N, C-alpha and C positions, 0 to 999 in steps of 0.2 A: 376656259378662263385664262389660261396662259396665252392663247392665241389672241384674245381680246386685249390683254395687257400689252402684248407686243404691237398690236395694231394701233392702240392708243399712243404708245411711245413713238411710233413712226409718224403719226399725225402731229405730235408735239415737235418732233425734229423738223418736219416740213414747215410748220408754222414758224419755228425759230429761224429757219433759213429765209423765209419770206420777210420776216421782220427785220433781219440783218440787212438784206438787200434793199428793202423799202426805205429803211432809216438811212442807209448809206447814200442812196441816190437822191433822197429828199434833201439831205444836208448839202450835197454837192450843188444841186439845182438852186436851192435857197441862197447859198453863199454867192453864186455867180449872178443870179437874177436881181438880188436886192442890195448889191454893192454900188452905191451912188458915186463912188470915187473912180469907177472904171469908165473911162471915156472911150467908147468903142470906135467912134469916128476917127479920133486921133490914132488909135491903135491900127485901124485898117489902112490909114495913110502910110504909116511906118512899115506895116507888114507888106504892103504892095511893093516896097523897095528892096525887100529881102531877096537874095538870089537862091537858087535851088541848092547849091553847096552849103549855104548858111543854114537853111532849114534842115538839111540832112545832118549837119554837124550838131545842131541843137537836139534833134531826135536821137542821134546816135549816143550823145552824152546821157540822155534819159535812159536809154536802153542799158548803157554801161553801168549806170548808177544802180539800177535794180538787179542787173546780172551779177554784179560784184556782191550784192547782198545775198543772192541765191547761192553763190559759191561759198560765201562765209558760212551760211547755214549748213550746206552740204559738208563742209570741212569739220565743223563742230560736232555734227551728229555722227560723223564717222567713228567717234569714240564709243558710241553705242552699237551702231551697225552701219555699214555702207548703204547709202541711198543714191539713186540715180539723179541726174540733173533735172529730169522732168518731175520726179517726186519732190525734190527740193523746191522747184518752181511752184508746184501746186501748194505746198505747205506755206511758203513765204507769202504768196499772193492772196491765198485764202485767209491767212492770219491778218494780213494788212487790211483786208475788207472787214473782217470781224472786229478789228481794233479801231476802225475809223472814228467811231463816236464814243470811245472810252477814254478816260483821262490818260494822257501821255501814251496812248496806244497799248494800255495794259491788257486789253482783250487779246492781243497777239499771243501772250504767254499761254493763256488757257486754250486758245484755238490750236496752237501747235501741239500742245500736250495731247489733244484729242486724236491726233494722228498716230499715237503710240499706245501701247498697252498701259493700263492704269498704273501698275507698279512703277512705271518709268516716268510718271508725271512730274515728280519733283526734280528729277535729273534733267528733263526737257526744259522746265522752267528755269533751272540754273544755267543751262547752256544758252538759253535765250537772253538771260541776264548778262552773260559774258559777251554775247553777240552785240547787244545794244550798249553795254557798258564801255567797251573799247571805243565805240563811235562817239559816245558822250565825252570820254576822256580826251580824245583827239580834238573835239570841239572846244574843250576847255583850254588845252595847250595852245593850239593855233589861235584861238580867240583871245587869250590873254596877251600873247605877243602882238597880235593885230591891234588890240585895244591900246597897248602901250605905244606902238608906232603911231597910230592915229592920234594919240594924245599929245605927241610931240608937236604936231601942227595945229591941232584944235584941242584946247584944254577941256575935255569932257569931264575929267576928274582931276582934282588938284593933286599936287605932289604929296601933300600930307595924307590925302585919301589913299594914294598908292602905297605909301609906307604902312598905313594902318591895315590895308588889305593884305600886304605881304606878311605883316606881323600876325594877323589873324590866321592866315594859312599856315604859317610856321608853328603857331601854338596848336592848331588843329592836328597837324602832322605829329607833333610831339605827344599830344594827348592820345592819338591813335596808337603810337608806339608804346607808351608807358602803360596804357590800359588795354593792350591788345588781348589779354587773357580774360578781361572782364566780360562775363556772359550775361545776356538778357534772354530769358526763356531758351537757354541752350545755344544761343547764337553769340559768337564773338568774332572780332577781327582776325584773330589767329586761326580760328576754325575756318573762316571764309578763305583766308590765304592758303590754308592747307588743302581745301577742296579745289581751289583753282590750280594748285601745283600738281594735283593728281592727274590732270590732263597732260598728255604728252607734249613735250616742248615743240615738236614738229607742228602740232595743231595750233599751239599758241603763236608760233612765228608766222604761220600762214594766215591766221586770223588777223594779226596786227598788220601784215603786209597788205591784205585785201582791204582792211579798214582804212589804211592810209590812202590807197588808190581810190577808194570810194569817196573819201573826203575831198581829195584833189579834183575828182570828176565833178561832183555837184557844186563845189565852190567855183570852179572854172566855168561851169555852165552859166552860173550867175554872171560871171565876168563877160562871157561871150554875149549874153543877152543885153547887157549894158552897152557893149560896143555896137550891137545891132540897132539899139535905140539912140545911136549917135552921142553917147556919153564918152567923151574923149579925155579921160583923166589918166594920169600916170599909173602904170601897173601896180607899184607898191602901195600907193594910197588907196586905190580902188579895192585891192585885195584885202587891205587892212580893215576897211569898212565892212567888207563882206564877212570876213572871219569874226569880227567883233559882233556883227549882227547875229550870226549863228550862235555865238557863245552866249550872248545875253538872252536871245529868244529861247534857247534850249534850257535855260535856267528857270524859265517860267512854266508853271503847270498849265497844260492846255489839252485840247482834243485835236486829233488828226485833222478833222474837218475844219477846224479853226486855225490850223497851222499857218496858212497864208496870211491870215489877219494879224496874228501875233508877230510873225517875222516881218510882215509889211509895215506894221506900226513901229517896230524897232528900227527897221531899215530907213523909214522916212526921216527919223530923227538924225541918223548919221549922214544920209545923202543930202539932206537939206543943207547941212553945214558945207557940203561940197558944191552946192549950187545946182543940184539935180532937181528937175521938176517933180513934184509929188506924184503926179499921175503916172510918170514913167516908173518910179520906184514901186508904186502899188501894182501896176500892171505886170512888172517883172516878177514880183513876189507871187502874184496870182498865177502867172504863167508857169513858174517853177512848181507851184503846188499842183496845177493841172497836169503837167507833164510827168511829175514824179509820184503823184498820189492818185489823182483821178483816173488816169489811163490804166495804171496797174490794178486799181480797184475794179475797173470795167472788166479786165481779164479775170481777176480774182473772184468776181461774182459767179463766173461759170464754174469754178472749182467749189465754191460754197454750195451751189445747187447740186453738185455731184458728190458732196461730202458724205462719208460714212465713218462714223466714229469707231475706233478700235475698242473703246470701252464697252460697247454693246455686243461685242463678238465673243 
């Protein structure tokens, strides 16, 4: 009877793996095949002019982007126990694949937790929250400054709206400070800060440094691609549009497989004001998604197939 139950469980795990992979690759194929804004002929004409060093630079930035995320996770998990670089790679890429078609990549949290013993699940979810949270915070900080700089040249938002926004943020920060002890179902701001401070400062410093490096890598990969598509705009204004795009796009709830469509839609608005052709903006957003999500998911699918949960051991 126990053997039958174990065998049935193995079948269900195998089925779950197949469904994750089938769903991931279906959404990738469907997103690329049915996007009528992608002009492949114009892309091939531009791509034909790219030099080998240019292609190598774009690919190396994609590698650096994901590698820095792997180092971030290895650093954070060291608070529980040290893991190798290959183990961190396996967990990050498999979790990315599992979270591809879940809202805001929420499936990553559960997928990473399955690589550890069940009693550690809450701690792993919390560490993943810190891992993603610092990246989100940087997107907000860089994005706000980028949006304000962009707004000097193109009035996307009025001066009154800027003041209202800062007023709202100030009130929110004050509310968080004064009501930091207010708890909802046992959770409060003070308790969250206390849990964050439990982690050694060395881990926090390294996490912040790696997150900054990662932000600079993928934002400048965007910049390099615009240059390769002959968009010759001044560095400050181009980077301000890129950081503003990431800021506004990250604030919208979405799925990983639709990430290129959301960022592409926001980017089209900003870069249209700069006189950039829509097809170039859409192609670059799609290419960024392909290089930084689709390729890692292709590797992550291998780890999903080999996955064995610690919870069943």
